[in-house]
C-alpha positions in Angstrom: 16.2 -26.1 6.0 14.7 -22.5 5.6 17.1 -19.7 4.5 18.7 -17.4 6.8 18.0 -14.7 4.1 14.4 -14.8 5.0 13.6 -12.6 8.5 10.3 -13.4 8.9 9.0 -16.0 11.6 6.8 -18.7 11.5 5.8 -18.2 15.2 2.6 -16.1 15.8 2.7 -13.2 17.8 0.4 -13.0 20.9 -2.6 -11.2 18.7 -2.7 -14.0 16.2 -2.6 -16.7 19.1 -5.4 -15.1 21.2 -7.8 -13.8 18.1 -7.6 -17.8 17.0 -8.5 -19.1 20.4 -11.7 -17.0 20.1 -12.7 -17.9 16.7 -12.2 -21.6 18.2 -14.5 -21.2 20.6 -16.8 -19.5 18.5 -16.2 -15.9 20.1 -18.3 -12.7 18.1 -15.3 -10.9 17.0 -15.3 -7.0 15.9 -12.7 -7.2 13.0 -11.4 -3.5 12.3 -8.8 -4.5 10.1 -10.8 -5.8 7.5 -8.7 -4.9 4.1 -10.0 -7.0 1.1 -12.7 -4.5 -0.3 -14.4 -7.8 -1.9 -14.8 -9.0 1.8 -16.0 -5.3 3.0 -19.4 -5.1 1.8 -18.3 -3.2 -1.1 -20.6 -2.8 -3.9 -19.8 -4.0 -7.2 -20.8 -4.3 -11.4 -20.4 -7.8 -11.2 -22.5 -8.3 -14.8 -19.9 -5.8 -16.1 -16.7 -7.0 -14.8 -18.0 -10.7 -16.2 -17.8 -9.7 -19.2 -15.1 -7.8 -19.3 -12.7 -11.2 -18.1 -14.9 -12.9 -21.0 -13.0 -11.7 -24.1 -12.2 -14.1 -26.6 -8.8 -12.6 -26.6 -7.9 -14.2 -23.6 -7.6 -17.9 -25.5 -4.8 -16.4 -27.1 -1.3 -16.3 -25.8 0.5 -13.1 -26.9 3.4 -12.5 -24.3 5.1 -9.4 -24.4 7.4 -8.4 -21.4 6.2 -5.1 -20.8 2.5 -6.1 -21.2 0.1 -5.1 -24.3 0.4 -1.6 -25.5 -3.3 -1.2 -25.0 -3.8 -2.0 -21.7 -0.5 -0.1 -20.6 -2.0 3.2 -22.7 -5.0 2.5 -20.3 -2.8 2.7 -17.6 -0.8 5.6 -18.8 -3.2 7.3 -19.5 -4.6 7.6 -15.7 -0.9 9.0 -15.3 -1.0 11.4 -18.3 2.0 9.7 -20.3 2.5 7.5 -22.9 1.9 3.5 -23.1 6.1 3.3 -23.8 6.4 4.7 -20.0 4.2 1.8 -18.5 5.5 -1.6 -17.7 2.9 -4.0 -16.0 3.6 -6.5 -13.5 1.3 -9.3 -11.7 1.1 -7.0 -8.3 2.8 -4.1 -6.8 4.6 -6.5 -4.6 6.4 -7.6 -7.8 7.2 -4.3 -9.3 9.0 -3.7 -6.4 11.1 -6.8 -6.6 12.0 -5.8 -10.3 12.8 -2.8 -9.0 15.2 -4.3 -6.2 16.7 -6.3 -9.0 17.3 -3.4 -11.4 18.6 -1.2 -8.7 20.4 -3.1 -6.6 23.1 -5.7 -5.9 23.0 -8.1 -3.2 23.6 -6.7 0.1 23.0 -2.9 -1.4 20.4 -0.9 1.1 17.2 1.1 0.0 15.8 3.8 2.4 11.9 3.3 3.5 9.6 5.1 5.2 9.0 4.5 9.1 5.9 3.8 10.2 5.5 1.8 7.4 4.4 -1.5 5.5 6.2 -4.0 7.0 6.3 -6.3 3.9 9.5 -4.0 2.6 11.9 -5.6 5.2 10.4 -9.5 3.4 10.6 -8.3 -0.2 14.2 -6.7 0.3 15.6 -9.6 2.1 14.4 -11.7 -0.9 16.3 -9.9 -3.4 19.1 -10.0 -0.9 18.7 -6.6 -0.1 18.4 -4.5 3.6 16.4 -1.7 4.0 16.8 1.5 6.4 14.4 3.6 7.5 13.7 7.1 7.0 11.2 8.6 9.4 8.1 10.1 9.6 7.8 12.6 12.2 4.9 12.4 14.2 4.7 15.3 16.1 5.2 17.7 13.0 2.0 15.7 11.7 4.3 12.8 10.1 6.3 15.2 7.8 9.0 13.4 5.8 12.3 13.8 7.2 14.6 12.7 4.2 17.8 12.4 5.6 20.9 14.3 4.4 22.9 11.5 3.0 22.0 8.3 0.9 24.5 6.6 2.9 25.0 3.9 -0.1 21.6 3.3 -0.1 20.5 2.7 -4.3 16.5 3.7 -3.4 14.7 5.6 -2.0 10.7 4.1 -1.2 8.2 6.9 -0.3 4.3 5.7 0.1 1.9 8.6 -0.8 -0.4 8.4 0.9 1.0 6.1 3.5 0.1 2.9 4.8 -0.9 3.6 7.8 -0.1 6.7 8.3 -2.2 8.3 5.4 0.6 11.2 5.3 2.1 12.2 1.5 5.5 13.2 0.6 5.5 17.2 0.3 7.2 19.3 -2.4 9.9 20.5 0.2 10.8 16.5 0.3 10.7 15.8 -2.6 14.1 18.8 -3.0 15.4 16.3 -0.5 15.2 13.7 -2.8 16.8 15.4 -5.7 19.9 16.6 -3.3 20.3 12.7 -2.3 20.7 12.0 -6.4 19.2 8.4 -5.7 15.7 7.1 -7.8 12.5 7.1 -5.9 10.1 4.3 -5.9 6.9 6.1 -5.2 4.2 4.2 -4.1 0.7 6.2 -4.8 -1.7 3.0 -5.0 -4.1 5.2 -2.3 -3.9 8.4 -4.3 -7.2 8.0 -5.4 -8.2 8.0 -2.0 -8.4 11.5 -0.5 -10.0 13.0 2.2 -7.9 16.9 1.3 -5.7 18.2 -0.9 -2.8 15.7 -2.0 0.5 17.8 -2.8 2.3 17.1 -6.5 3.2 13.7 -7.1 6.8 12.8 -7.1 6.5 12.2 -11.1 6.0 16.0 -11.5 9.3 16.4 -11.2 12.1 16.0 -14.0 15.1 15.8 -11.9 14.6 13.1 -10.1 14.0 9.3 -11.8 11.1 8.2 -10.7 8.9 5.2 -10.1 5.8 5.0 -9.4 3.8 2.1 -8.6 0.1 1.4 -8.6 -2.5 -1.2 -9.5 -5.6 -2.6 -9.5 -5.9 -3.8 -5.9 -6.5 -0.3 -5.0 -7.5 1.6 -7.8 -10.4 -1.0 -8.7 -10.7 -2.5 -5.2 -9.6 -5.9 -7.6 -7.4 -7.8 -5.5 -7.8 -11.1 -6.9 -7.7 -10.1 -10.6 -3.5 -9.3 -10.5 -2.4 -6.7 -12.1 0.2 -3.7 -10.8 2.3 -1.2 -12.7 5.4 0.5 -12.5 5.9 4.0 -14.3 9.0 5.4 -14.9 9.4 9.2 -15.4 12.5 12.0 -14.9 16.3 11.2 -16.1 17.1 7.6 -18.0 13.6 6.6 -17.5 13.8 4.6 -21.2 17.2 2.8 -20.5 15.5 1.9 -17.2 12.4 0.5 -18.8 14.4 -1.8 -21.1 16.1 -3.0 -17.9 13.2 -4.1 -16.8 11.6 -5.5 -18.7 14.4 -7.8 -19.7 13.7 -8.6 -15.9 10.2 -9.2 -16.4 10.7 -11.6 -19.5 12.3 -13.8 -17.4 8.7 -14.2 -15.5 6.4 -13.1 -17.8 3.5 -13.0 -14.9 0.6 -11.4 -15.6 -2.1 -13.6 -17.3 -3.9 -13.3 -20.4 -6.9 -12.7 -19.0 -6.4 -9.7 -16.9 -4.4 -8.2 -19.7 -7.1 -8.4 -22.3 -9.8 -6.7 -19.4 -7.0 -3.8 -18.4 -8.9 -1.2 -20.3 -12.4 -2.2 -19.1 -11.4 -2.8 -16.0 -10.2 0.5 -15.9 -13.1 2.1 -17.4 -15.3 0.8 -14.6 -12.9 1.3 -11.6 -14.5 4.9 -11.3 -17.6 3.3 -10.2 -15.8 1.4 -7.7 -14.1 3.5 -6.1 -16.8 5.8 -5.4 -18.2 2.6 -3.1 -14.7 2.6 -1.8 -14.7 6.3 -1.0 -18.5 6.6 0.7 -17.0 3.8 3.4 -13.7 5.4 3.8 -15.7 8.7 4.3 -18.3 7.4 6.7 -15.8 5.2 9.0 -13.5 8.6 9.0 -16.5 10.2 10.3 -17.2 7.7 12.9 -14.0 8.6 14.2 -13.7 12.4 14.2 -17.1 11.8 16.6 -16.5 9.1 18.9 -12.4 9.3 19.0 -11.4 12.7 17.7 -9.1 13.0 20.6 -7.2 10.0 19.9 -7.2 10.0 16.0 -4.2 11.3 14.4 -6.1 12.0 10.8 -5.3 11.0 7.4 -4.7 13.3 4.4 -5.5 10.1 2.8 -6.0 6.2 2.3 -7.5 3.0 3.4 -5.9 3.2 7.3 -6.0 5.6 10.3 -4.2 5.9 13.4 -5.5 6.4 16.9 -3.1 7.5 19.7 -3.8 6.0 23.1 -2.6 6.8 26.6 1.1 5.4 27.1 0.2 4.0 30.4 0.6 0.4 27.9 1.8 -0.2 25.4 0.2 -0.7 22.0 0.2 -4.5 22.5 -1.2 -4.7 25.5 -4.0 -2.3 24.6 -4.7 -4.3 21.4 -4.2 -7.9 23.4 -6.7 -6.0 26.3 -9.3 -4.6 23.4 -9.4 -8.0 21.8 -9.4 -10.5 25.0 -11.9 -7.9 27.2 -14.2 -6.4 24.3 -14.1 -8.5 21.0 -12.3 -5.6 19.1 -9.6 -7.0 16.4 -6.8 -3.6 15.7 -3.5 -4.1 14.9 -1.1 -2.4 17.5 1.6 0.4 16.3 4.7 -1.9 16.6 3.4 -3.5 13.5 4.5 -0.7 11.6 7.4 0.8 13.4 5.8 3.3 15.2 8.5 5.2 17.0 6.9 5.4 20.7 3.4 3.9 22.8 0.6 3.8 22.5 -0.8 3.5 18.6 -3.2 1.4 17.3 -4.2 0.7 13.6 -8.2 0.5 12.1 -8.9 0.1 8.4 -11.2 2.2 7.3 -12.6 -0.6 4.3 -14.4 -2.1 7.9 -17.8 -2.6 6.9 -19.9 0.2 8.6 -21.9 -1.1 11.5 -19.1 -3.1 13.0 -16.6 -0.2 12.5 -19.0 2.3 14.8 -19.8 -1.0 17.3 -15.6 -1.0 17.8 -15.1 2.1 17.4 -18.0 3.0 20.5 -16.4 -0.1 22.8 -12.9 1.9 22.2 -14.6 4.7 23.5 -15.9 3.3 26.3 -12.4 1.2 27.2 -10.8 5.1 27.6 
């Protein structure tokens, strides 16, 4: 019997059903939702990556709850902190799970951004925790509207740049978080992919307990090499890391090969990011040329938001584009947009597919 704690349903949504029907019929689809860099035609230094994970050291298992010091030092160098401020996880999702375990008791609440990535509800529910949205104001350029009171919430989650809006947590918003008096979980997985200067990161504040999240999935375009991290700064960071390590010790999730290879993988990461950035910038240029009035330009990240006429719902737009034009996009309701009609596209999509798909959207409009 399925648990009542799990919020998701096995029932597919209408867009998934229609996509499946078209695939079964052999109908070509221009998929503008591709977010897997290993399936998006990105060039990788393959031989060097393979050498990095062929270290004989991986034949020895030497488990450490926080992760080996060399790997933690390599991550810490990215953020200007020492290895003692870093804890390694198998993914960013696991990092959220550990933080929810540490910061919350069952029944507690965390504040999450809206619009935002829909995974938060699921990750929180798995820990017996509820989520309450805080708003990004779309009419003010996605400005962060931090609530005046925590209302009993135990932490606030921010994704900066946000998925899917590409907006960032502003310095004034950090002042508002500080007044709440609760820890900040700052998910910065997309911070390496900026289209404009980004505001100072949350960890620059010394008056807020900040847990910065990142991982190889985005920073090196290597989602298959499962490694994420938590960087703890601000008041109480050493004690928090001790508690996180106690929880991590029960799982010891990251694998020996990726932990051994992490320093070298992070050395290779800038070269991989260069190819990803070129793809993102090329596709954003297409949107600016083909759909300038629909585009809600992002500051960074892998996604872009299109606002279409509200004569249809975003689901109706997405279904019509797939059914009639063979173009797959994400409807805004997936992310909790506050009104109609928004679509989300992935800037990681192969350029030829992206250009053709955006052309069809423009023709439909």
